[in-house]
C-alpha distance (Angstrom), angle and dihedral (degrees) to the residues before:
residue distance angle dihedral
M1 . . .
A2 3.76 . .
T3 3.77 85.7 .
Q4 3.68 90.4 50.1
Q5 3.79 94.2 47.2
G6 3.84 93.4 47.4
T7 3.69 93.5 46.5
P8 3.78 96.3 56.5
S9 3.78 92.5 49.7
S10 3.84 91.6 53.8
A11 3.85 87.7 45.8
L12 3.80 91.9 51.9
R13 3.78 89.0 50.2
V14 3.82 91.3 55.7
L15 3.76 91.1 44.5
E16 3.77 89.3 53.1
E17 3.80 93.2 52.8
A18 3.74 90.0 48.2
L19 3.86 97.3 50.7
G20 3.73 98.1 34.2
M21 3.78 92.7 -126.3
G22 3.72 124.8 156.0
V23 3.76 131.2 -121.6
S24 3.86 91.9 -88.1
A25 3.76 90.3 54.6
A26 3.82 90.3 51.6
G27 3.82 92.2 51.5
D28 3.84 88.4 52.0
T29 3.77 91.8 51.6
A30 3.73 94.4 48.5
E31 3.80 89.7 53.4
A32 3.85 90.5 51.3
V33 3.90 91.0 50.5
A34 3.75 91.6 48.3
A35 3.73 91.1 53.0
E36 3.80 93.0 49.5
G37 3.84 97.0 42.0
A38 3.72 143.5 -101.4
Y39 3.81 116.4 -52.5
Y40 3.79 140.8 168.7
L41 3.77 126.6 -119.1
E42 3.75 116.1 -112.8
Q43 3.77 128.2 -157.2
V44 3.77 113.8 -87.7
T45 3.75 124.3 -156.6
I46 3.91 116.5 -150.4
T47 3.67 114.8 -156.4
E48 3.77 124.3 -142.4
A49 3.74 94.5 -111.8
S50 3.79 91.7 65.5
E51 3.79 114.4 89.0
D52 3.84 94.7 -160.4
D53 3.80 133.9 38.6
Y54 3.81 95.7 -97.0
E55 3.68 130.4 97.9
Y56 3.84 113.0 -141.2
E57 3.75 122.2 -147.9
E58 3.81 116.2 -116.7
I59 3.75 115.8 -118.8
P60 3.72 115.4 -152.0
D61 3.73 114.8 -123.5
D62 3.84 100.6 -128.7
N63 3.69 118.1 -171.8
Y64 3.79 107.8 -124.8
S65 3.81 95.6 178.6
I66 3.71 116.1 124.8
P67 3.85 112.7 -117.7
E68 3.79 116.9 -118.1
G69 3.78 117.4 -91.8
E70 3.96 91.4 21.3
E71 3.83 98.4 82.9
D72 3.77 109.8 145.1
L73 3.63 128.1 160.1
A74 3.79 97.2 -141.9
K75 3.80 91.6 50.5
A76 3.73 90.4 49.1
V77 3.80 93.4 52.9
Q78 3.80 89.7 46.1
M79 3.79 93.3 51.3
V80 3.87 91.9 50.1
Q81 3.69 90.7 50.6
E82 3.82 92.8 50.3
Q83 3.84 89.0 48.0
A84 3.83 90.6 51.9
T85 3.86 90.5 47.8
D86 3.79 92.8 52.0
T87 3.75 91.7 48.2
Q88 3.77 91.4 53.9
I89 3.84 90.1 50.6
L90 3.70 92.7 51.6
E91 3.68 92.8 48.8
Q92 3.79 92.2 51.7
K93 3.98 94.0 48.8
T94 3.77 99.7 35.3
V95 3.75 128.2 57.0
F96 3.88 114.6 -162.2
S97 3.73 122.6 -162.4
P98 3.81 110.5 -143.5
K99 3.72 96.2 -143.2
H100 3.83 121.2 -13.0
T101 3.68 115.2 -137.9
V102 3.81 122.3 -172.1
P103 3.81 107.1 -115.9
E104 3.74 120.2 -124.7
A105 3.82 117.2 -108.6
I106 3.75 123.0 -120.3
E107 3.93 92.6 -113.9
D108 3.79 91.5 48.8
F109 3.80 91.1 47.6
L110 3.81 91.3 51.9
C111 3.80 92.8 46.2
N112 3.79 92.2 49.8
F113 3.83 91.3 47.0
L114 3.82 93.0 50.5
I115 3.90 90.5 48.8
K116 3.76 90.6 48.1
M117 3.70 92.3 51.6
G118 3.84 93.2 43.3
M119 3.77 96.3 -119.2
T120 3.75 97.2 145.1
R121 3.90 98.3 159.2
T122 3.73 91.4 49.3
L123 3.89 87.4 50.0
D124 3.72 92.1 52.7
C125 3.68 93.0 51.0
F126 3.78 93.4 47.3
Q127 3.86 93.9 48.8
S128 3.82 93.9 46.9
E129 3.78 93.4 48.3
W130 3.84 95.1 41.6
Y131 3.92 96.2 48.9
E132 3.83 89.0 43.8
L133 3.87 90.8 57.9
I134 3.72 89.6 45.2
Q135 3.87 91.1 53.6
K136 3.71 93.5 47.8
G137 3.81 88.5 51.6
I138 3.77 93.4 -125.9
T139 3.79 89.4 126.7
E140 3.82 137.4 24.2
L141 3.69 130.2 -143.9
R142 3.74 92.3 -119.6
D143 3.79 92.5 55.1
G144 3.86 89.5 62.3
G145 3.81 92.2 68.3
I146 3.65 127.4 -157.7
V147 3.85 135.0 -75.1
P148 3.76 108.4 -91.5
D149 3.80 116.1 -110.3
V150 3.73 92.3 -114.9
Y151 3.81 94.4 69.8
T152 3.73 91.6 47.6
Q153 3.74 90.2 47.5
N154 3.77 91.9 48.5
M155 3.79 90.1 53.9
L156 3.74 92.1 49.3
L157 3.75 90.1 48.0
E158 3.84 91.6 50.3
N159 3.74 91.2 51.8
E160 3.82 91.6 48.2
N161 3.76 89.4 47.1
K162 3.78 91.3 54.4
I163 3.90 89.3 49.3
L164 3.80 89.2 49.0
K165 3.85 93.1 49.5
K166 3.80 89.1 51.5
D167 3.70 90.2 47.7
L168 3.79 90.1 46.5
K169 3.87 93.0 50.8
H170 3.87 88.0 48.7
Y171 3.78 91.4 50.7
K172 3.88 92.5 47.1
Q173 3.86 89.4 53.6
A174 3.81 90.4 47.8
A175 3.82 89.8 48.3
D176 3.79 90.4 49.4
K177 3.71 91.8 49.3
A178 3.83 89.9 47.2
R179 3.83 90.7 50.4
E180 3.91 89.4 52.9
D181 3.72 91.9 46.8
L182 3.76 88.6 48.3
L183 3.78 94.1 50.7
K184 3.80 90.4 45.9
T185 3.79 89.8 51.3
Q186 3.70 93.3 49.3
K187 3.76 91.9 50.4
E188 3.84 89.0 49.3
R189 3.76 90.3 49.5
D190 3.74 91.5 50.3
F191 3.87 91.5 48.1
H192 3.80 91.1 49.2
R193 3.69 92.1 45.7
M194 3.90 91.6 53.4
H195 3.78 89.9 44.1
H196 3.85 88.8 50.3
K197 3.78 90.2 51.0
R198 3.85 91.7 47.9
I199 3.81 91.7 48.2
V200 3.88 87.7 49.7
Q201 3.75 91.8 52.8
E202 3.79 91.9 47.3
K203 3.72 90.0 49.3
N204 3.76 93.1 51.8
K205 3.80 90.1 46.1
L206 3.84 90.6 51.1
I207 3.75 90.5 48.0
N208 3.77 92.2 51.8
D209 3.91 89.5 46.4
L210 3.80 89.0 51.0
K211 3.85 91.3 50.9
R212 3.80 89.9 49.3
L213 3.71 93.2 46.6
K214 3.78 90.6 50.4
L215 3.81 91.3 51.6
H216 3.77 89.9 45.8
Y217 3.85 90.9 48.6
A218 3.80 90.4 48.9
S219 3.74 90.4 53.8
Y220 3.91 89.4 56.7
E221 3.74 94.7 53.3
P222 3.75 96.9 85.0
A223 3.78 91.7 45.7
I224 3.81 89.2 51.0
R225 3.77 90.3 49.4
V226 3.83 91.1 53.0
L227 3.87 92.8 45.2
H228 3.84 88.5 52.4
E229 3.76 90.9 53.3
K230 3.77 91.1 48.2
H231 3.80 90.3 47.4
H232 3.73 92.9 55.5
A233 3.78 90.8 46.8
L234 3.80 90.3 50.3
L235 3.86 91.2 49.2
K236 3.76 89.7 53.4
Q237 3.81 89.9 48.3
K238 3.86 89.5 47.8
M239 3.81 91.8 51.3
L240 3.91 91.2 51.5
T241 3.80 90.4 46.8
S242 3.75 90.4 50.0
L243 3.78 91.0 52.4
E244 3.79 92.9 49.2
R245 3.87 89.6 47.1
D246 3.82 92.7 52.7
R247 3.79 90.3 49.4
A248 3.86 90.9 51.1
I249 3.76 91.5 46.3
G250 3.84 88.8 54.7
Q251 3.80 90.0 50.9
I252 3.81 91.1 49.2
S253 3.78 93.0 48.6
G254 3.89 90.7 49.8
L255 3.81 90.7 49.8
Q256 3.81 93.2 48.4
E257 3.92 90.8 51.2
T258 3.80 86.2 49.6
L259 3.71 94.0 51.2
K260 3.79 92.0 45.9
H261 3.80 92.5 53.4
M262 3.77 90.9 45.6
E263 3.77 90.5 55.4
I264 3.82 91.0 49.4
G265 3.71 90.1 52.2
H266 3.74 101.5 -124.0
G267 3.67 118.8 135.9
Y268 3.75 108.4 -109.7
H269 3.79 128.5 164.6
A270 3.82 109.9 -144.1
P271 3.69 114.9 -132.9
E272 3.79 116.9 -110.1
F273 3.84 118.4 -107.3
R274 3.72 116.3 -162.6
V275 3.70 120.9 -158.3
V276 3.78 106.0 -172.8
P277 3.83 98.8 -143.5
T278 3.76 97.6 45.5
C279 3.94 95.2 42.4
R280 3.74 91.2 53.6
K281 3.80 96.6 44.5
E282 3.75 110.9 31.3
N283 3.78 95.1 165.7
A284 3.88 93.6 45.3
P285 3.89 116.3 124.9
E286 3.92 113.8 -94.2
G287 3.87 111.0 -103.7
P288 3.83 122.7 -143.6
T289 3.68 94.0 -100.2
Q290 3.73 94.0 53.6
K291 3.75 90.8 45.0
G292 3.84 90.8 51.7
L293 3.90 90.2 49.9
R294 3.82 91.1 50.1
E295 3.76 91.9 49.3
A296 3.81 90.2 47.5
R297 3.78 89.7 52.5
E298 3.71 91.5 51.4
Q299 3.77 93.7 47.5
S300 3.87 92.5 47.2
K301 3.76 90.2 49.6
C302 3.80 91.7 50.6
K303 3.81 92.4 46.1
A304 3.85 92.6 47.7
K305 3.74 90.5 52.5
A306 3.78 93.3 45.3
K307 3.76 92.5 50.2
A308 3.80 90.2 47.3
N309 3.79 89.5 56.0
T310 3.85 96.4 40.9
K311 3.81 126.4 74.4
D312 3.77 134.0 -162.4
S313 3.78 117.6 -83.0
E314 3.73 118.9 -109.3
F315 3.86 121.2 -127.0
P316 3.91 107.1 -120.3
T317 3.71 112.6 -107.6
H318 3.81 96.6 -167.5
M319 3.82 108.6 48.0
Q320 3.80 123.0 -167.5
P321 3.76 114.9 -106.9
N322 3.74 115.5 -91.7
P323 3.92 106.6 -99.9
N324 3.80 89.6 -154.5
L325 3.86 91.8 68.6
D326 3.81 89.0 85.6
L327 3.80 87.0 65.9
G328 3.82 86.4 73.9
K329 3.74 90.6 78.7
E330 3.78 118.2 94.5
N331 3.79 109.9 -76.1
L332 3.66 113.4 -147.5
C333 3.78 93.9 -164.1
P334 3.89 110.4 91.8
A335 3.82 116.8 -125.3
K336 3.71 117.9 -101.7
F337 3.78 123.6 -118.8
D338 3.86 105.3 146.2
Y339 3.94 94.4 92.5
K340 3.76 117.7 160.3
L341 3.71 128.0 -164.2
N342 3.80 106.7 -95.7
N343 3.67 109.8 168.8
I344 3.87 143.8 -8.6
F345 3.87 124.7 -140.1
R346 3.81 116.7 -162.7
L347 3.71 100.5 -154.3
H348 3.87 107.4 148.7
E349 3.81 136.3 40.3
L350 3.79 90.4 -140.9
P351 3.79 134.5 40.5
V352 3.92 118.6 -54.1
S353 3.80 109.2 -116.8
C354 3.81 100.7 -177.5
I355 3.79 145.4 5.2
V356 3.75 127.2 -169.4
M357 3.91 133.3 178.6
H358 3.76 125.1 -129.2
P359 3.80 110.7 -105.7
H360 3.81 93.7 -129.5
K361 3.90 109.5 10.3
D362 3.75 138.4 59.1
L363 3.83 91.3 -104.0
L364 3.82 129.9 123.6
V365 3.76 128.6 -162.8
S366 3.77 123.0 -157.3
C367 3.78 130.2 -170.0
G368 3.73 123.1 -158.9
E369 3.86 140.7 -173.6
D370 3.84 87.2 -108.1
R371 3.89 89.1 82.8
V372 3.87 96.3 -108.8
W373 3.81 138.0 97.4
K374 3.70 123.9 -151.8
M375 3.75 133.2 -161.5
V376 3.79 117.2 -148.0
G377 3.78 135.2 -174.0
L378 3.72 122.6 -119.8
P379 2.93 138.4 -94.9
K380 3.93 97.0 6.9
G381 3.86 94.9 44.4
N382 3.80 97.2 -134.8
V383 3.81 113.7 165.1
L384 3.79 111.1 -111.2
L385 3.69 104.0 171.0
T386 3.96 137.4 11.4
G387 3.78 124.7 -158.2
L388 3.85 120.4 -151.4
G389 3.69 125.9 174.6
H390 3.86 111.8 86.4
T391 3.83 114.1 104.6
D392 3.80 94.9 -149.2
W393 3.87 140.5 30.8
L394 3.74 118.7 -50.1
S395 3.75 116.8 -122.2
N396 3.88 107.1 -177.7
C397 3.84 144.7 -6.4
C398 3.81 136.4 -161.8
F399 3.79 135.1 -169.2
H400 3.69 123.2 -125.1
P401 3.87 110.4 -112.7
S402 3.85 87.1 -109.0
G403 3.76 91.8 49.6
N404 3.95 94.2 -128.7
K405 3.82 96.1 103.0
L406 3.73 136.2 48.9
A407 3.87 129.9 -155.6
T408 3.78 118.2 -154.7
S409 3.88 131.5 -173.7
S410 3.73 125.2 -155.3
G411 3.76 146.2 -176.8
D412 3.82 87.3 -110.0
T413 3.94 86.9 80.6
T414 3.82 93.3 -110.9
V415 3.76 138.9 110.3
K416 3.81 117.1 -147.3
L417 3.75 131.9 -163.5
W418 3.77 119.1 -151.3
D419 3.86 131.9 -161.5
L420 3.73 104.0 -134.7
S421 3.83 93.8 -161.5
K422 3.89 87.6 63.9
G423 3.71 102.1 21.6
N424 3.82 95.0 -131.1
C425 3.79 135.8 118.9
I426 3.78 111.7 -101.3
L427 3.73 100.8 178.0
T428 3.83 140.1 16.7
F429 3.74 124.1 -161.6
E430 3.76 115.7 -154.8
G431 3.79 124.3 -177.7
H432 3.76 110.0 99.3
T433 3.81 116.6 102.6
H434 3.86 96.7 -150.9
A435 3.74 138.8 30.1
V436 3.87 116.9 -46.5
W437 3.79 110.1 -129.4
S438 3.90 103.0 -173.9
C439 3.70 145.0 4.7
T440 3.88 136.0 -168.4
W441 3.83 138.1 -177.4
H442 3.75 126.0 -125.9
S443 3.86 113.2 -119.1
C444 3.85 88.6 -114.3
G445 3.86 91.7 58.1
D446 3.81 96.7 -129.6
F447 3.70 99.5 97.0
V448 3.73 138.2 55.7
A449 3.80 125.7 -167.6
S450 3.77 125.0 -159.5
S451 3.85 134.5 -174.2
S452 3.83 123.8 -151.9
L453 3.75 147.5 -170.7
D454 3.79 88.5 -110.2
T455 3.88 88.0 79.5
T456 3.81 91.8 -110.2
S457 3.86 137.8 100.8
K458 3.71 126.1 -149.7
I459 3.79 134.5 -154.5
W460 3.81 113.1 -149.5
D461 3.78 127.2 -159.7
V462 3.91 109.2 -138.3
N463 3.80 94.3 -159.9
S464 3.81 100.0 47.2
E465 3.85 91.6 33.7
R466 3.71 94.9 -135.6
C467 3.76 141.9 106.9
R468 3.81 110.8 -94.6
Y469 3.75 100.4 -174.0
T470 3.82 139.9 7.3
L471 3.80 112.9 -150.7
Y472 3.78 111.6 -143.6
G473 3.86 122.4 -175.0
H474 3.74 111.5 87.3
T475 3.79 116.7 99.2
D476 3.92 97.0 -155.0
S477 3.76 138.2 28.0
V478 3.80 117.1 -37.8
N479 3.75 103.0 -134.8
S480 3.87 104.2 178.1
I481 3.76 139.3 24.0
E482 3.88 131.8 -177.6
F483 3.81 136.4 165.5
F484 3.80 115.4 -125.2
P485 3.90 107.0 -111.7
Y486 3.82 112.2 -81.7
S487 3.79 95.0 -11.7
N488 3.81 145.0 92.1
T489 3.79 94.4 -111.2
L490 3.74 121.7 114.4
L491 3.93 128.5 -158.0
T492 3.76 121.4 -155.5
G493 3.79 130.4 -175.8
S494 3.78 121.1 -161.1
A495 3.75 145.5 -171.5
D496 3.69 87.9 -117.1
K497 3.89 86.7 79.1
S498 3.72 95.6 -110.1
L499 3.94 139.3 105.9
S500 3.77 119.3 -140.9
I501 3.80 131.9 -160.1
W502 3.78 116.8 -152.4
D503 3.87 137.7 -172.8
A504 3.83 104.0 -128.1
R505 3.81 90.5 -158.3
T506 3.80 93.7 64.2
G507 3.78 103.8 16.9
K508 3.81 92.2 -126.9
C509 3.87 125.7 137.1
E510 3.85 109.2 -117.0
Q511 3.71 100.2 -177.0
S512 3.81 143.2 -1.7
L513 3.80 126.9 -150.8
Y514 3.80 121.9 -153.5
G515 3.68 131.2 -173.2
H516 3.81 110.8 100.4
M517 3.82 117.0 107.0
H518 3.85 94.0 -155.6
S519 3.83 141.7 39.5
I520 3.91 111.2 -58.8
N521 3.83 110.4 -129.0
D522 3.78 101.4 -177.9
A523 3.76 141.4 5.5
T524 3.87 130.5 -177.6
F525 3.90 143.3 171.5
T526 3.76 126.2 -119.9
P527 3.85 114.0 -111.3
R528 3.82 88.5 -103.9
G529 3.80 89.8 48.0
H530 3.73 96.7 -133.8
M531 3.86 97.0 114.2
I532 3.76 138.0 38.1
A533 3.85 126.6 -147.3
S534 3.80 123.7 -161.1
C535 3.87 136.6 174.0
D536 3.71 131.8 -160.2
A537 3.85 139.0 -154.6
C538 3.85 93.0 -88.3
G539 3.79 96.9 54.4
V540 3.83 97.2 -100.6
T541 3.82 113.9 142.0
K542 3.85 120.8 -165.3
L543 3.76 130.3 -165.8
W544 3.91 116.6 -151.0
D545 3.82 130.1 -164.0
F546 3.87 102.0 -125.2
R547 3.82 92.7 -162.6
K548 3.86 94.3 53.4
L549 3.85 95.0 26.6
L550 3.83 90.3 -135.6
P551 3.90 131.9 125.3
M552 3.80 116.2 -100.1
V553 3.72 108.7 -175.9
S554 3.75 137.9 -12.6
I555 3.93 121.6 -145.2
D556 3.85 118.8 -166.2
V557 3.76 115.2 -159.2
G558 3.79 95.5 154.9
P559 2.93 168.9 98.9
S560 3.87 81.6 125.9
P561 3.92 111.3 80.0
G562 3.76 118.7 -105.1
N563 3.76 105.2 -128.8
E564 3.81 101.7 -174.5
V565 3.91 141.0 1.3
T566 3.75 129.1 -160.3
F567 3.80 136.8 169.6
D568 3.79 126.3 -132.7
S569 3.85 118.8 -117.3
S570 3.88 92.2 -93.0
G571 3.86 93.2 50.3
R572 3.77 90.9 -129.9
V573 3.83 99.8 104.4
L574 3.78 124.5 54.8
A575 3.89 118.6 -162.5
Q576 3.85 124.4 -161.2
A577 3.83 125.2 -169.3
S578 3.81 105.9 -143.8
G579 3.83 130.7 -156.0
N580 3.80 91.7 -119.1
G581 3.82 93.8 61.6
V582 3.85 95.8 -100.2
I583 3.77 122.8 128.0
H584 3.88 108.4 -148.9
L585 3.79 117.6 -153.8
L586 3.86 114.3 -162.8
D587 3.79 119.9 -161.6
L588 3.82 102.9 -143.9
K589 3.78 92.4 -161.8
S590 3.84 99.8 53.8
G591 3.86 99.5 17.7
Q592 3.86 93.7 -125.8
I593 3.80 119.5 146.3
H594 3.83 120.4 -141.9
K595 3.90 123.2 -165.1
L596 3.78 128.0 -146.4
M597 3.73 109.8 -162.5
G598 3.85 119.2 -171.7
H599 3.89 109.1 102.5
E600 3.75 112.0 105.8
S601 3.85 91.8 -154.2
E602 3.78 137.6 12.1
A603 3.89 120.4 -26.4
H604 3.79 109.8 -138.6
T605 3.85 104.3 174.0
V606 3.84 141.4 22.5
M607 3.78 132.4 -171.0
F608 3.80 136.6 175.8
S609 3.88 124.1 -138.3
R610 3.87 116.3 -116.6
D611 3.85 91.6 -100.8
G612 3.88 94.3 41.1
E613 3.77 92.3 -124.9
T614 3.74 93.0 112.2
L615 3.79 135.1 46.5
F616 3.73 127.7 -158.3
S617 3.72 126.9 -160.4
G618 3.88 135.0 175.8
G619 3.79 126.4 -153.4
S620 3.84 141.7 -165.6
D621 3.75 89.1 -99.9
G622 3.97 91.3 72.5
T623 3.77 94.8 -108.0
V624 3.81 135.1 122.6
R625 3.89 115.1 -145.5
T626 3.76 125.8 -157.6
W627 3.66 122.7 -148.3
S628 3.78 124.2 -166.8
């Protein structure tokens, strides 16, 4: 029995080394052997094809397929049950190792551990002592044993744990990024949903507007049909009137030729003109058309006689010296800038476009877009005279040097001259094809110049009542025009961003000044005439040296447009009316800018009194404000 007990223990040891099993596995195997009974170890032959020291039992490959033509459910169930039973038997008797790995020996484990920890000196001592014992035969390699599987498993688990932590970190980052993308997508979804709702609302609103416009348009169709009928009727009436006018003009021309020959003294028999209604009924009452023709004949005869007796005015060759040149001397009185709002005159129903001072009296004339001009007495502002006659808004006005006449320009393409003693229009100049923006008197009082939206300027002769010259050169609207004091030189400012200087005697452009970046709204001379001031649509005001024809300084008080600029009587203060309702006062000596704020809306025009103590400004609210 002793032999039997010792032999199995040695056999178990050999089996442990062959299978690489631990102590626990050996204990389990011993219990299994004890249960089955005592046995003796037989010699085992290991073939070369086996990678490990264990002989596996061959399992026959039985064909469990059911032959064709013998398919039976009971037989199939029985065959499956038998197969399951055989599998259980094989699992009980045979132990399969999934993948055998050679365990690591104790000495190799210790060496690897010391190398991993960097303990080289301890490793050298261990290896020298360990191999010395082996050479002396004191110990054997088998006696050292192997590293238990638990350590190897712990190392594998640690490595796997590190890998899993890295994967976990990566997945967390991916989850955070996915969360951010989700939030961003949700926000974009909400934004597009709101945008879609807004678009739908706008679409519904547009659909309702279109329906309403269609109904509105349908209501206009009957009115348009009636207007078309009236238009055709008026065209027929116009054609008949033109035929009657041509016939009347032929009669008038024949009568004029007859009168001319009668005055010369030659015997001439006038041709007979027959008008059927008047020939048949000599005593019939005169109709409105015949009455108008008779008046036109009389007026044409009077004008022909007046023009035959009048000649064109001559431009003065020897001008009187400018009385304002004495202002060049040092003025001991300081310039005034502390203006305060004193009074408000409500003169027009629509915006005020221009105000001018009488050259000798305390009178002020204002022009408005309500087609009238008014003369008021100062300082009370009582209206003395009202001028009616233009068919469109008034743009500018100017006093005759003597102060007894007034020239006005209008959007109806005309320039009118008014006798202030009677308050009626004495002359109308027609020739521009678009609105007239500005007008100015020559210092001799015989010529009026005007500038228009049709890109031209014209010089009118008051005595011969005709246009003497048309000034061509600007490529856009000519917004301002002014005569140089006591000379035959004209200054124009245009929307083509340029200033031009003209010789009124020849109608030729002598010089052009460039520098503005926007449309020029107004330009004027100083009283002495040595400097020009201009303002444009972006609030930039420029000062030019008229003697050198070069820019001197540029002042930007924009972005509101500068509507008008004017100098005081001393030439030391420049005032600008701005589109934001502010009156800017520029001290030409120090360069400081002072502001007068009192207009509730846009300021269109500004003017100093003769002594410079009072300032007048007109706005888009139809008022004229006095500052003193």
